[in-house]
C-alpha positions as CSV (number, residue, x, y, z in Angstrom):
1,M,105.6,99.0,92.2
2,P,108.8,96.6,92.8
3,S,107.8,93.2,94.2
4,R,108.6,91.8,97.9
5,N,110.6,89.9,96.7
6,T,112.5,93.4,95.4
7,L,112.2,95.5,98.0
8,T,113.5,92.2,100.4
9,L,116.2,92.1,98.1
10,L,116.9,96.0,98.1
11,S,116.9,96.4,101.7
12,S,118.4,93.8,102.5
13,G,121.7,94.7,100.8
14,L,121.3,97.6,101.9
15,I,121.9,96.3,104.7
16,V,124.7,94.8,104.5
17,V,126.6,97.8,102.4
18,A,126.2,99.5,105.1
19,F,127.3,97.2,107.6
20,L,130.0,97.3,104.6
21,V,131.0,100.6,104.7
22,F,130.7,101.6,108.8
23,G,133.0,98.6,108.7
24,I,135.4,99.7,107.0
25,L,135.0,103.7,108.1
26,D,135.6,102.3,111.8
27,I,132.5,103.7,112.8
28,L,131.2,100.8,114.0
29,D,131.5,101.4,117.5
30,Y,129.0,104.7,117.9
31,V,125.3,103.6,119.1
32,I,123.9,105.6,116.5
33,V,124.9,103.8,114.1
34,K,124.1,100.4,116.2
35,I,121.0,101.3,116.0
36,I,120.2,103.1,113.1
37,L,121.4,98.9,111.3
38,F,120.0,96.8,114.1
39,S,116.9,98.4,113.8
40,S,115.8,98.5,109.9
41,F,117.7,94.7,110.4
42,A,114.2,94.2,112.8
43,V,112.8,96.2,110.3
44,L,113.5,93.8,107.5
45,A,112.6,91.1,109.6
46,F,108.7,91.9,110.3
47,Y,108.6,92.2,107.8
48,L,109.5,89.2,106.1
49,I,107.9,87.3,109.3
50,S,105.0,89.5,107.9
51,I,105.0,88.3,104.4
52,V,105.2,84.3,105.6
53,L,102.7,85.1,107.9
54,K,99.8,86.7,105.8
55,D,100.4,85.0,102.5
56,P,100.7,81.3,103.3
57,E,101.8,78.8,100.4
58,T,98.9,77.0,98.6
59,D,98.8,73.4,97.2
């Protein structure tokens, strides 16, 4: 099982590549594409916030 850092890097990389590909193909204006990309961004943000709140740094 990949670590949380690896999963986060992979998902953010996929989102960036998706924005790039959809922008190049000029289909970024479609509503369904916007919904998919922004919902994946929201899920990634929620995942990062849950990691920060669940696993505080201990000194």
